[in-house]
VODREN-303282 format. One record per residue (C-alpha): x, y, z; residue number from 0. Coordinates in steps of 0.5 Angstrom, whole numbers. Layout:
N
SITE    east   north      up   num
SITE       X       Y       Z   NUM
...
***
This chain:
555
SITE    east   north      up   num
SITE     -28      62     -16     0
SITE     -32      60     -10     1
SITE     -37      56     -14     2
SITE     -32      51     -17     3
SITE     -35      45     -13     4
SITE     -42      47     -17     5
SITE     -39      47     -23     6
SITE     -40      39     -26     7
SITE     -35      41     -32     8
SITE     -30      43     -28     9
SITE     -30      37     -23    10
SITE     -31      32     -28    11
SITE     -25      34     -32    12
SITE     -21      34     -25    13
SITE     -23      27     -24    14
SITE     -22      24     -31    15
SITE     -15      28     -31    16
SITE     -13      25     -24    17
SITE     -16      18     -26    18
SITE     -11      18     -33    19
SITE      -5      21     -29    20
SITE      -6      16     -23    21
SITE      -7      10     -27    22
SITE      -2      12     -33    23
SITE       4      12     -29    24
SITE       3       5     -25    25
SITE       7       2     -31    26
SITE      12       8     -31    27
SITE      17       4     -25    28
SITE      20      -3     -24    29
SITE      16      -7     -19    30
SITE      21      -5     -13    31
SITE      22     -11      -7    32
SITE      20     -14      -3    33
SITE      13     -12      -3    34
SITE      11     -11     -10    35
SITE      16     -17     -12    36
SITE      13     -21      -7    37
SITE       5     -20      -9    38
SITE       7     -20     -16    39
SITE      10     -26     -16    40
SITE       4     -30     -12    41
SITE      -1     -27     -17    42
SITE       4     -30     -22    43
SITE       4     -37     -20    44
SITE      -3     -37     -18    45
SITE      -5     -35     -26    46
SITE       0     -40     -28    47
SITE      -2     -46     -23    48
SITE      -9     -44     -24    49
SITE     -10     -46     -16    50
SITE     -14     -40     -14    51
SITE     -14     -43      -7    52
SITE      -7     -45      -4    53
SITE      -3     -39      -5    54
SITE       5     -39      -6    55
SITE      11     -35      -7    56
SITE      16     -39     -10    57
SITE      12     -45     -11    58
SITE      12     -45      -3    59
SITE       5     -45       1    60
SITE       5     -38       4    61
SITE      -1     -36       8    62
SITE       1     -30      12    63
SITE      -4     -26       8    64
SITE     -11     -27       5    65
SITE     -12     -28      -2    66
SITE     -16     -22      -5    67
SITE     -10     -18      -8    68
SITE      -7     -24     -10    69
SITE     -14     -26     -13    70
SITE     -15     -19     -16    71
SITE      -7     -19     -19    72
SITE      -8     -25     -22    73
SITE     -15     -23     -25    74
SITE     -10     -17     -28    75
SITE      -6     -22     -31    76
SITE     -11     -26     -34    77
SITE     -14     -20     -37    78
SITE      -8     -16     -39    79
SITE      -2     -20     -39    80
SITE       4     -20     -35    81
SITE       7     -13     -33    82
SITE       8      -8     -28    83
SITE       2      -3     -29    84
SITE      -2     -10     -29    85
SITE       1     -12     -22    86
SITE      -1      -5     -20    87
SITE      -8      -4     -23    88
SITE     -11      -7     -17    89
SITE      -8      -2     -12    90
SITE      -9       4     -16    91
SITE     -17       2     -18    92
SITE     -17       2     -10    93
SITE     -14       9      -9    94
SITE     -18      12     -14    95
SITE     -24       8     -11    96
SITE     -23      11      -4    97
SITE     -22      18      -7    98
SITE     -29      18     -11    99
SITE     -33      14      -5   100
SITE     -30      20       0   101
SITE     -32      25      -4   102
SITE     -39      22      -5   103
SITE     -40      20       2   104
SITE     -38      28       4   105
SITE     -42      30      -1   106
SITE     -49      26       2   107
SITE     -46      28      10   108
SITE     -44      34      10   109
SITE     -46      38       3   110
SITE     -43      39      -4   111
SITE     -37      43      -2   112
SITE     -34      39       3   113
SITE     -35      33      -1   114
SITE     -31      36      -6   115
SITE     -26      38      -2   116
SITE     -25      32       2   117
SITE     -24      28      -6   118
SITE     -19      34      -7   119
SITE     -15      32       0   120
SITE     -15      25       0   121
SITE     -13      25      -8   122
SITE      -7      29      -6   123
SITE      -5      27       1   124
SITE       2      24       0   125
SITE       1      18       3   126
SITE      -5      16       0   127
SITE      -3      18      -7   128
SITE       4      14      -6   129
SITE       1       7      -4   130
SITE      -4       8     -10   131
SITE       2       7     -14   132
SITE       5       1     -10   133
SITE       3      -7     -11   134
SITE       2      -8      -3   135
SITE      -3     -11       1   136
SITE      -5      -4       5   137
SITE      -8       0       0   138
SITE     -13      -6      -2   139
SITE     -15      -6       5   140
SITE     -15       1       5   141
SITE     -20       1      -1   142
SITE     -25      -4       2   143
SITE     -24       0       9   144
SITE     -26       6       6   145
SITE     -32       2       3   146
SITE     -34       0      10   147
SITE     -33       8      13   148
SITE     -36      11       7   149
SITE     -42       6       8   150
SITE     -43       7      15   151
SITE     -43      15      15   152
SITE     -48      15       9   153
SITE     -53      10      13   154
SITE     -53      13      20   155
SITE     -54      20      17   156
SITE     -60      23      20   157
SITE     -65      24      15   158
SITE     -63      17      11   159
SITE     -69      13       9   160
SITE     -70       6      11   161
SITE     -69       3       4   162
SITE     -62       7       4   163
SITE     -60       6      11   164
SITE     -61      -2      10   165
SITE     -58      -2       3   166
SITE     -52       2       5   167
SITE     -51      -2      12   168
SITE     -50      -8       7   169
SITE     -45      -5       3   170
SITE     -41      -3      10   171
SITE     -41     -10      12   172
SITE     -39     -12       5   173
SITE     -33      -8       6   174
SITE     -31     -11      12   175
SITE     -32     -18       9   176
SITE     -27     -16       3   177
SITE     -23     -12       8   178
SITE     -22     -19      12   179
SITE     -20     -22       5   180
SITE     -15     -16       4   181
SITE     -11     -17      10   182
SITE     -14     -21      16   183
SITE     -18     -20      22   184
SITE     -17     -13      23   185
SITE     -21     -12      17   186
SITE     -27     -13      23   187
SITE     -24     -12      29   188
SITE     -22      -4      27   189
SITE     -29      -2      25   190
SITE     -32      -6      31   191
SITE     -27      -3      36   192
SITE     -29       4      33   193
SITE     -36       3      33   194
SITE     -35       1      41   195
SITE     -31       7      42   196
SITE     -36      11      39   197
SITE     -42       9      42   198
SITE     -39      10      49   199
SITE     -37      17      47   200
SITE     -43      19      44   201
SITE     -48      15      48   202
SITE     -51      14      42   203
SITE     -54       6      44   204
SITE     -59       6      39   205
SITE     -54       6      33   206
SITE     -54      -2      34   207
SITE     -61      -2      32   208
SITE     -60       1      26   209
SITE     -54      -4      24   210
SITE     -58      -9      21   211
SITE     -54     -14      25   212
SITE     -57     -20      22   213
SITE     -58     -19      14   214
SITE     -51     -15      15   215
SITE     -47     -22      19   216
SITE     -51     -27      14   217
SITE     -47     -22       8   218
SITE     -41     -22      12   219
SITE     -40     -30      13   220
SITE     -43     -31       6   221
SITE     -37     -27       3   222
SITE     -31     -28       8   223
SITE     -32     -35      10   224
SITE     -32     -40       4   225
SITE     -24     -38       2   226
SITE     -22     -40       9   227
SITE     -26     -46       9   228
SITE     -23     -48       2   229
SITE     -16     -47       4   230
SITE     -17     -50      11   231
SITE     -20     -56       8   232
SITE     -14     -57       3   233
SITE      -9     -55       8   234
SITE     -10     -57      15   235
SITE      -4     -53      18   236
SITE      -7     -46      15   237
SITE     -12     -44      20   238
SITE      -7     -45      27   239
SITE      -2     -41      23   240
SITE      -6     -35      20   241
SITE     -10     -34      26   242
SITE      -6     -35      31   243
SITE       1     -34      29   244
SITE       0     -28      24   245
SITE      -6     -25      28   246
SITE      -5     -25      36   247
SITE       3     -27      36   248
SITE       5     -21      31   249
SITE       1     -16      35   250
SITE       3     -18      42   251
SITE      11     -21      41   252
SITE      17     -18      37   253
SITE      19     -24      34   254
SITE      18     -21      27   255
SITE      23     -16      29   256
SITE      18     -10      26   257
SITE      18      -6      32   258
SITE      19       1      32   259
SITE      18       8      37   260
SITE      12       9      40   261
SITE      11      16      36   262
SITE      12      13      29   263
SITE       5      13      26   264
SITE       4      20      29   265
SITE      10      22      24   266
SITE       7      18      19   267
SITE       0      21      20   268
SITE       3      28      19   269
SITE       8      27      14   270
SITE       3      23      10   271
SITE      -3      29      10   272
SITE       2      33       6   273
SITE       0      38       3   274
SITE      -6      39       9   275
SITE      -1      38      15   276
SITE      -2      46      17   277
SITE     -10      44      19   278
SITE      -9      37      21   279
SITE      -9      38      28   280
SITE     -14      43      28   281
SITE     -19      39      24   282
SITE     -18      33      29   283
SITE     -20      38      35   284
SITE     -26      41      31   285
SITE     -28      33      30   286
SITE     -29      32      38   287
SITE     -34      39      38   288
SITE     -41      38      36   289
SITE     -42      45      33   290
SITE     -47      45      27   291
SITE     -49      37      29   292
SITE     -56      38      32   293
SITE     -58      30      30   294
SITE     -57      24      34   295
SITE     -51      21      29   296
SITE     -45      25      30   297
SITE     -41      23      24   298
SITE     -35      28      25   299
SITE     -34      24      32   300
SITE     -35      18      29   301
SITE     -29      20      24   302
SITE     -25      23      29   303
SITE     -25      16      33   304
SITE     -24      12      27   305
SITE     -18      16      26   306
SITE     -15      15      33   307
SITE     -17       8      34   308
SITE     -13       5      28   309
SITE      -7      10      30   310
SITE      -7       8      37   311
SITE      -9       0      36   312
SITE      -2       0      31   313
SITE       2       4      36   314
SITE       0      -1      42   315
SITE       2      -7      37   316
SITE       9     -10      37   317
SITE       9     -10      30   318
SITE      10      -3      26   319
SITE      10      -3      19   320
SITE       9       4      16   321
SITE       3       2      11   322
SITE      -2       0      17   323
SITE      -5       7      18   324
SITE      -6       8      11   325
SITE     -14       7      13   326
SITE     -14      13      17   327
SITE     -14      18      11   328
SITE     -20      18       8   329
SITE     -23      20      15   330
SITE     -17      25      15   331
SITE     -19      28       8   332
SITE     -27      29      11   333
SITE     -25      32      17   334
SITE     -20      37      13   335
SITE     -25      38       8   336
SITE     -30      40      14   337
SITE     -25      45      17   338
SITE     -23      48      10   339
SITE     -30      49       9   340
SITE     -31      53      15   341
SITE     -24      54      18   342
SITE     -20      61      18   343
SITE     -16      64      13   344
SITE     -10      64      18   345
SITE     -10      57      18   346
SITE     -11      56      10   347
SITE      -5      61      10   348
SITE      -1      57      15   349
SITE      -3      51      10   350
SITE       0      54       4   351
SITE       6      57       8   352
SITE       8      50      10   353
SITE       8      47       3   354
SITE      12      52       0   355
SITE      17      51       6   356
SITE      17      43       4   357
SITE      18      45      -3   358
SITE      24      50      -1   359
SITE      27      44       3   360
SITE      27      39      -3   361
SITE      30      44      -7   362
SITE      35      45      -1   363
SITE      36      37      -1   364
SITE      38      36      -8   365
SITE      45      38      -8   366
SITE      46      33      -3   367
SITE      42      27      -6   368
SITE      48      23      -8   369
SITE      50      22      -1   370
SITE      44      18       0   371
SITE      48      12      -4   372
SITE      49       6       1   373
SITE      53       2      -4   374
SITE      58       3      -9   375
SITE      57       6     -15   376
SITE      50       8     -14   377
SITE      51      15     -13   378
SITE      50      16     -21   379
SITE      43      14     -19   380
SITE      41      19     -14   381
SITE      44      24     -19   382
SITE      39      22     -24   383
SITE      34      23     -19   384
SITE      36      30     -17   385
SITE      32      34     -23   386
SITE      25      30     -21   387
SITE      26      32     -14   388
SITE      28      39     -16   389
SITE      22      39     -21   390
SITE      17      37     -14   391
SITE      20      42     -10   392
SITE      18      48     -15   393
SITE      11      45     -16   394
SITE      10      45      -8   395
SITE      14      52      -7   396
SITE       9      55     -13   397
SITE       3      51     -11   398
SITE       4      54      -4   399
SITE       6      61      -6   400
SITE       0      61     -10   401
SITE      -5      58      -5   402
SITE      -3      63       0   403
SITE      -5      69      -5   404
SITE     -12      65      -6   405
SITE     -12      64       2   406
SITE     -11      72       3   407
SITE     -17      73      -3   408
SITE     -21      69       1   409
SITE     -22      64      -5   410
SITE     -23      58      -2   411
SITE     -25      53      -7   412
SITE     -19      56     -12   413
SITE     -14      55      -6   414
SITE     -16      48      -5   415
SITE     -16      46     -12   416
SITE      -8      49     -13   417
SITE      -6      46      -7   418
SITE      -9      40      -8   419
SITE      -6      40     -16   420
SITE       1      41     -12   421
SITE       1      36      -8   422
SITE      -1      31     -12   423
SITE       3      33     -18   424
SITE      10      33     -13   425
SITE       8      26     -10   426
SITE       8      23     -18   427
SITE      14      27     -20   428
SITE      18      24     -14   429
SITE      15      17     -16   430
SITE      16      17     -23   431
SITE      23      20     -22   432
SITE      25      14     -17   433
SITE      26       9     -23   434
SITE      33       9     -24   435
SITE      34       7     -17   436
SITE      28       2     -17   437
SITE      31      -1     -23   438
SITE      38      -3     -19   439
SITE      34      -5     -12   440
SITE      30     -10     -16   441
SITE      36     -13     -20   442
SITE      33     -12     -27   443
SITE      39     -10     -30   444
SITE      42     -17     -29   445
SITE      36     -20     -33   446
SITE      40     -20     -40   447
SITE      46     -24     -37   448
SITE      41     -28     -33   449
SITE      37     -30     -39   450
SITE      44     -31     -43   451
SITE      46     -36     -38   452
SITE      40     -40     -39   453
SITE      36     -38     -33   454
SITE      30     -37     -37   455
SITE      30     -45     -39   456
SITE      26     -49     -34   457
SITE      31     -54     -35   458
SITE      37     -50     -31   459
SITE      37     -50     -25   460
SITE      37     -43     -21   461
SITE      39     -43     -14   462
SITE      38     -37     -10   463
SITE      43     -37      -5   464
SITE      43     -34       2   465
SITE      38     -28       0   466
SITE      32     -28      -4   467
SITE      30     -23     -10   468
SITE      23     -22      -9   469
SITE      22     -17     -15   470
SITE      27     -21     -20   471
SITE      24     -27     -19   472
SITE      18     -25     -22   473
SITE      21     -22     -28   474
SITE      25     -29     -29   475
SITE      17     -31     -30   476
SITE      20     -38     -26   477
SITE      21     -40     -18   478
SITE      28     -41     -16   479
SITE      31     -46     -11   480
SITE      33     -43      -4   481
SITE      39     -44      -1   482
SITE      41     -43       7   483
SITE      35     -38       6   484
SITE      28     -39      10   485
SITE      25     -32      13   486
SITE      18     -31      11   487
SITE      18     -38       8   488
SITE      19     -42      14   489
SITE      13     -44      16   490
SITE      12     -47       9   491
SITE      18     -50       9   492
SITE      17     -54      15   493
SITE      11     -57      11   494
SITE      15     -58       5   495
SITE      23     -58       6   496
SITE      24     -62       0   497
SITE      23     -55      -4   498
SITE      30     -52      -1   499
SITE      37     -54       0   500
SITE      38     -52       8   501
SITE      45     -50       7   502
SITE      51     -48       3   503
SITE      55     -54       4   504
SITE      49     -58       1   505
SITE      49     -53      -5   506
SITE      56     -53      -7   507
SITE      55     -61      -7   508
SITE      50     -61     -12   509
SITE      53     -55     -16   510
SITE      59     -59     -17   511
SITE      55     -65     -19   512
SITE      51     -61     -24   513
SITE      58     -59     -27   514
SITE      61     -65     -27   515
SITE      55     -68     -31   516
SITE      55     -62     -36   517
SITE      49     -59     -34   518
SITE      48     -52     -33   519
SITE      46     -48     -27   520
SITE      45     -41     -25   521
SITE      45     -38     -18   522
SITE      44     -31     -15   523
SITE      48     -29      -8   524
SITE      51     -24      -5   525
SITE      58     -22      -7   526
SITE      61     -24      -1   527
SITE      58     -31      -1   528
SITE      60     -31      -9   529
SITE      67     -29      -7   530
SITE      68     -35      -2   531
SITE      65     -40      -6   532
SITE      71     -38     -11   533
SITE      76     -38      -6   534
SITE      74     -45      -4   535
SITE      75     -48     -11   536
SITE      68     -49     -13   537
SITE      67     -49     -21   538
SITE      64     -43     -23   539
SITE      64     -36     -27   540
SITE      61     -30     -26   541
SITE      56     -27     -31   542
SITE      54     -21     -28   543
SITE      54     -17     -21   544
SITE      52     -10     -18   545
SITE      54      -8     -11   546
SITE      48     -11      -8   547
SITE      48     -19     -12   548
SITE      52     -23     -16   549
SITE      50     -28     -21   550
SITE      54     -34     -22   551
SITE      54     -40     -27   552
SITE      57     -47     -28   553
SITE      63     -47     -32   554
***
C-alpha cells in the first residue's frame, strides 16, 4: 500500500473518476449571483452579438476585466448551447488542468511519489475544488498561473536539457500572457515579483540568463497585446479605465468598498487547505530549508516565495476578495506533498485528526443551520441543505478516522488517497446540496411568472429598478433596462447614458406612458420599492415575489 503511486492503473482510475465527477457536477447547480450570472451573461451577449472585441454586460460596455473568460464561455455556448454547465466548463477544465499539471511538475522536479501526492492534495483542497465549480475569473487566472509556475519549475530544474529549458520557459511565458488576458497585469506582476524575491533570497542571479527573455517576451506580447490594441482602437476610453482605474486605483484606494481585515487571506489560506491544514505550517517552513536541495535551483524555496509573495501582495491591497489568493494553492500542494513524503507520522496523524474534527464540527452545526436564513421563509431551504452537510460531515469524519489508522500503520500512500477522497467528496456534497439556496439567490423560481408576463418577448420592456439581477438576466436570455442603478455599470453608462433610466420618477413617467398606450411592461425590483410605487398609485400588478425581489407588470 506504500507503492500506490507506481500503480498506473490505479493512478489513471483516480484521475478519470476525479475528472468525471468534477465535470459532471458543473451542471448540478443554478448560476449563483453575482459572479456566475455576470460572466455567463457577458459570454451570452458576446455569443449573441458576434462581437468578440468589446465586452458588454446587459448591453453596456464593461471593461473591468480582460476577455479570456468571456471568450471561453462564449466558445462553450457556441459549441454546446446555453446552459449552466456550459458556463462553468472553462473553470472546470482549468481546475482539472491545474491538478494534472501540478502532479506532472511534482513528478519531474521531485519524483513520482511527490507528484502523485501533489495532484491528490490540490485535487482535494477545499478552495481549489470549490472554485473549480464556480464561473468566476479566479480559477481561469489560477489555471494559467499554474501553467506559468509549473513550466518554470520544470524548465529551471537541475538536469533539464537546453531544449527542455527553452520549451518549458516558452510555456511559462505563454502562461503569463494568458494570465494577463484572464485578469490583467497581475498575470505578469505576480510571477515577476516572485522571481525578483527568489533571486534576492537564493542569490541565484544566473536564473535570469535561463529565462529565454527575448523569445519569451516576443511570445508574451504576441499573445497578450492584440486584444488590447483592438479594443483600444474601437473604444478609446478603455485603456485609461482598465490600466489606471482597475489596477492602481483598485489596489491603492478604498472606493470599491472591498476592504477587509489584514488577516483575511491567512484565514482563507488555512480554510482553503482543508483537509491538509494539519501540515500546512510545517510544509511552508520546510520550504525555506535546503535539506536535500544540492543543485543551483531551489524549487521548494521558489514555491515558498510564490505562496508568501502572493498572499502578502493582496494583504497590502485595499481591495480584498476571497478569490485573489487562489493561485497560491498549486504551490501549497507541492510543498505539502513534499512534506508528506518525508514528514513525521505525528504530522500525518494530526492532519487526519483535524479532518475528523472538522467532520464533527459540521455534524454539530447541522441542527442549527435553519438559523442561517436571513430572509423570511428561507429556513426551509437550509432545512433541505441539512442532509447534504450531514453527509459531508460524515465523509470527513470517517475519512479522517481511516486516515489516522493508516498514518499509524505508516501506509503513506493509502493515507494520502483516503484523506484526498474524503476532502474532495465532502466539498462536492456541500456544493451540490446548496442548489435550493442557489435557486432562490438567483431568482429562477420567478422565471415562469416573468415569461408569462411577457418578459421573454423582445418587444416588451423589462426594467430592473434599483437592483440588477445578475443571474436572472442570463436566464431571461435578454438585457434589461436599468433604473436608478449604476454600481459596476457606472463607467459604461458615462459613455452611453441613454442605455439606462437615471431615477425612479423618470421610470414612473415611462411606465405610465406604456400603461396608457396599452403596451406591456415588466419590472424587477425590491419589495419596498414595489410597495412605494403601489402607494403612489402607479398602475401595476404584482405577478411574482419572494423575500428578495418583486416582479410587477402593467395592468
